[in-house]
N, C-alpha and C positions, 0 to 999 in steps of 0.2 A: 821828631821832637826838636824844639828849639834848644832844649837842654836835656841830655841823656838821663840826668838824674831827676827829672821832673815828669810827672804824669798828669796830663790835662784831661779832665772828664767833664762832659756836658750831658745834662738831662733836660729834655724838652718835650712838652706836650704840644703836638702840632695841630690839634683840632682838625683832624682829617676825615671827618665823617662824610660819607657820600650823601649828596642831596641836602642834608641838614646844615652842614657847616658853610658859612658864607664865604664866597670867593675862594673855595678850596683849591682849585687847580692853580690859580694865580699865586696864592700864598705859599703853597707847597713848593712851587718852582722857585719862589723867592727865598724860601728857607734853604733849599738845596744850594742856591748860589751863595747865601750867607755862610753856610757850613764849609763850602769850598774855599772860601777866603781865609778861614781860620786854621789853626794848627792843633786840632784836637787829637788825642791819642785814643780816646774811647768816647763814643756817643751812644746814649740810650734815648730812644724815642718812644713816645706814647701816642695813641690815637692816629696811627698811620694805617687806616683800614682799607685803603684802596691800593691794590698791588702795584699798579702802574706808578703811583706816587712814590712808593718805596723803591721801585726800579730806577726812577729818575734820580732820587737822592743817592742811591747806591752808585749809579753811574757817575754822578757829579763828584763824588769824593773817593773814587776807587784808587786814585794815585797815592793818597795818604792813608786811606782806611780800606785796604783790600779784602779784609776778612769780615764777613757779615752773617747775621742770623736773623731771619724773620720768623716769628713764632705763630704757629697755627693752632687755633682752638675754637671750639664751639661752631655754631652755624655761620657766624659772620667774621670770625677771626679775633685774635686778642688785640690787634693794633700795636703790638710791641715789637721793637727791633733793636738790635745791638750792632754797632759798627766798630771795628777794632783795627788798630795799627799792627797788632800782634797776632800771631797764629791762634786760632780757636781750636783747642784740643777736644772739647766735648761740649754739648749743650743739653739742657733739660728744660721741661716745662711742667710746673706743678699747678694743676687747676684747683681753685679754691672750692671747698665743699659747699659753701653757701655763697652765691653771687647774684642775688636778685630773684625776682618772681616772674613766672611765665606770662601772667596776665598783664604785666606792666610793659606792654609792647613799645610804648614811646620811650621808656627808659632804656630798654635794650640790653642792659648788663647781663641778664640771664642768657641771652642768645649769643653773646660774644665769648662766653666761657672764660671769665676773668681768672687770672692766676698770676704766677710769677715765672718769668723766664730767666734762665741763667746761661752764661757762656764762660767756660773755663779757658782762660788764655794763658799762654806761656810767655811771661814777661822776662826780658833778658837780664834784669837785675834782681827782682824779688821772687822769681820763679812762678809758681802757679798762683794766679789771681782770678778769683771767681767774681764775675760781674753779674749782679742781679738787677732786673728791671721789672717794675710792676705798675699797675694802675688799679687802685682800689675802687670799690663801689662808691658812686657819687651819692650825695645826700638828697638831692632833688627837693628843694624847698626848706622852709624854716623848721618844719617838724622833724625832718631827717628820719624817716621810717626805717632806714637801713643801718642804724648804729650797731645793732647786734650782729648783722652780717659782716660789717666791716671789722668788728672786734674779733670774730672768728677768723677772718682773713689774716689779721695781724698776729693772732695766736699761732696759726699755721706758719706764717712767715717767720716769726721769731724762732720757732723750733727748727725750721729749715736753715736759718742763719747759724744757729748754734751747732747744728750737725756739720755744716761746712767749716766753721771755726775749729770744731773738735778734731777735724782732719788736718789742722795746721795751715790752712790756706789763708792768704790775704783776701779780704772781702771788700767790695764796694757795692752798696745797695742803693739804688736810685729809683726815681719815678714820681708819679703823681699819687700821693697818699690820701688825698681828699680829707685830710685831718690836720687840725691846727696843733701847734706845739703843746697846748694845755690839755689835749685830749688823752684818754687812756690808750688810744691806738698808738700814738706817738711814744708813750711811755713803755708800751709792750716792746716796741722795736728797740728803744734805747736801753731799757733796764732789764729786759728778759732776753732780748736778742743780742745784747752787749754791743750795740752799734753806737758810734759817735756821730753826732750831727755836725758835718763839716762847717756849715755856715755859722751855726750857733757857737761852735768851738772858737771861731775867730772873732765874731761880732758880739757875742753875749746877748743878754736879754735887752731889747730896745726899751728905752725910757722916754716916753712921750714928753715928759717935763724937761728933758735935756735937749729936745729937738727944737731948733729955731724955726718957728712957723713964719717969721717975717721974711726970711730969705729962702723960702721953700722953692725947690725946683724938682722936676721929674726925676732926675738922677739922684739927688741927695735924699729925696723921700724914699725912692725904691731901694737904694743901697742901705739906708739906715734901718728900715723896717724889714727888708727882705721879702716884701709882698710879691707873690708870683701870680696871684689870681684875684679877680674882682678889683684890680687896681684902678684908681681914678685916672691913670695915665695910659690905660689900655682902651683902644677905641671900641672893642667888643664888650667891654665891661658895662654892667648896668649902672655903675657909679662913675662912668667916664665924665670928666670935668669940662671937656672942650676948652681947656686952657685956663680956667678961672680959679682953680685950686679950692673950690668950695668943699667938695667931698674929701679932698686930701687933708684939709684942716680938721675934718671929723675923724681922721685916721682910719678911713675905710680901706679895706683890702684884706687879703689872707695869705699866709705862707703855707702852701699846700704841697709844694714840690721840694724834694730833698735829695741830697746826696749824703747818705750815711756811709760809714766805713768802719772796719775793725782797726782801731788804733793800735799800733805796734811800733817797735823801734825801727822797723823797716819801711813803714808807711805812715807818713804824717802829713796832715793838711797844712799848707802854708799860705793859701789864698782861696777865697771863696766870694763869689759875687753873682748878682742877678744880671742876666744878659738878654739879648734880643728884645730890648725894651723900646727901641725906636720904631719908626714907621717903615714900611716897605718902601724902598726907593721909588720915586715918581708916583706915589700914591698917598692916600690919607688914611691908611689902615695899618693896624698892627700886624705882626707876623702870625699871631695866634691869639686865642683868648687867654692864654697863659704866657708868662715870661719864662725864660730858661734859667737854669742854674749851672754855673761852672765852678768847679773846685780843682785846685792845683795841689798835687801831692809831691812831697820829696820821697825818693826811693833810695834805700841803702842796702847794698849787698849783705848777706848774712855774715860773710867773712870779715867785713869791716866793723861789725858791731863789737863794742868793747865788753863791758860787764853788764850792759843793759839787757834785760830779759823781757820777752813777750809774755803776756798772760798765759798761764799753763792751759793748753787746749783740753787736757783731760778733765779739768774742773767743769767744763761745759758739758761733759758727758753725764754729769749728775743732774737729774731733772729738777732738783730743788735748789740748785745754785742760781741765784737771781738777785737783782737789785730792786725788784718790784716791792713796793710797800703793801702791807696787808689791806689797807684801805682801798688801794687801786684794784687789787684782786677782787675784793668784795663788790666794788663798783661795777666791774665787768660781769660778775656773776648776777648781780641784780638786773643789769641790762639784758642778759641772755634769758633769764627767767621771765622777765616781762615780755620779751619778744616771743617766747615759747607759748605763753598764754594767749597773746594776740594771734599767733599762727594757728593755734588750736581753734580759736573762735572763728577765724577766717575760713578754715577748712570745714568747720561745722556748718557755717552759713552756706558754703558752696554745695555741700552734701544735702542740705535741706532743700536748696534750689533744685538739685538733681532729683530728689524724691518728688517734689512738686511737679517738675517737668514730666516725669514718668506718668504721674496721675493725669496731668493735662493731656498728654499724648494719648492715653487710653480714652479719655473723654472725647477728644477730637476724632479719634478713630471711630468711635460709636456714632458720633454726630454725622460724620461723612457718609455713614451707611443709612442712618435713620432719616435724616432731614430731607434728602431728595424724594423719598417716598411720601413723607408728610406734606411737603410743599408742592407736590405734583399737580394739585388742582389749581395752583396760582399761576401756572404757566412755566415756561422754560427759563426765563430771565432770573427769577429768584433762586432757582436750583443752581444755575451757572455761577451766580454771585456767591452763594453760600459755599459751593464746592471749591471755588477758587480761593476764597478767603480762608476757609478751613484748611485747605491744602498749604497755603502760605504759612499759617500758624504751625501746622505740623512740621513743615520744613525748618522753621525757626527753632522750634522746640527740639527737633532732631539734632540740630547743631549744638544746642546748649547742653543736651544730655551727656555726650562724651566729654565735652570741655569741663563741665562741672565735676564729672566723675574723676577724670584724669588729674585735674588741678586740685580738686578738693581731697581726693583720697590718695593718689599716687604722690603728687608733689607735696600735698599737705602733710601726709605722714612722714615723707622723707625729710621735709624741713623740720618738723617737730623732733624726729629722732636724731637728726644731725645736731640740732641745738642741744638736745639732751646729752649726746655724746660729748660735746664740747664742755657742757656744764659738769659732767662727771669727771672729765679730765682735769678741769681747773679746780674742782672741789677736792679731788684726790691730791693735786699739787698743793693746795692750801692746807689740807689736813696734815700732810706729811712734811710740811715745811720745818726744817731743822735749823735751829739757831746757828749751828756750825756752818751751815751753807748760806744762810741769809746774810747778805752784806748790805748795810745801809749806804745810801747815797752820801758820798763825802762832799 
């Protein structure tokens, strides 16, 4: 560290999908070189799905960040990694109960087993520090059919963070949350997980009316609004301006990447900014489709604290201790109930297709026995054509039958019951909310 009392943390979505991500190998090597030049203490990476990419990054920064953890999950891996200057004491991975749909092959979230990874590090000044890294389910289009899934992920995550804080640990929670600051997902982390948004803490709510559009530059725009995704200054963004500031003047872009932390007398954010915003050297492309976020924290030993006290961890053990407003809780419940109805309808449709396929399979089986005899007087060609065509249809239906049964019944019932479980948890939480434990946002 450049200063023993400072903790430099980077969170970055590398866009490292095999085959799909453009110029992956070139960009990931450039990212590794960029990280090598900096002086970070903790790095959390998302979307590093190719093992050799992680190995290259790990090898590039091993002199300053010798302790690493790559999280395995699902059929394709979580894509999450943590690199640390300090010894890693233990690691865990909590898989989210709902993380996509099996028939959405191109989305892929279901097959990577999305969740949150954590590494407990032994910091020389503040002791045990738990680093969390996550990548929540993406929205995929303007309709965002995964809002309920993402809400359940944040509910799980908030409770995991509360449990860690209740043990008295310092906490840093980072990653790509695929949620804007106005969403109830963000509020779940902030108001129920009791996390502080490091960037917001220092910059506050951006006011477009206070921003000078006449002297707009890539850096002033990015740092003022904190946009990390869909930025007009990212070459992989659909809103990329090619230097003319047209989309920037429309204030397009989203802040989806965050470094949250448990604010305490021992750990305070003193600087936060968006990084890796430029182009890869000797190229005309950005490092990723996201920008990174860096936050710098001051660290103070327990014995140097005067009369200042940290929030009492035992309060977080009480399930009704929260900053969430009742309206937000109801909004979450409405979303989960709506998604449960949709899930039930989708499962019913697949099971109806399953029954239809079973009926068709029976008909095709009868036809393949009866038709050759019936058509025998027309010669061999009609018999061959009918047999081949009927056989192809039988094979197709044979594939659909198990898929519709498994996805419609097994996954369909699982999704509905999981949503119902979250609904019951949150309804119980809402019903038992005690004014003694409800604390309004100041």
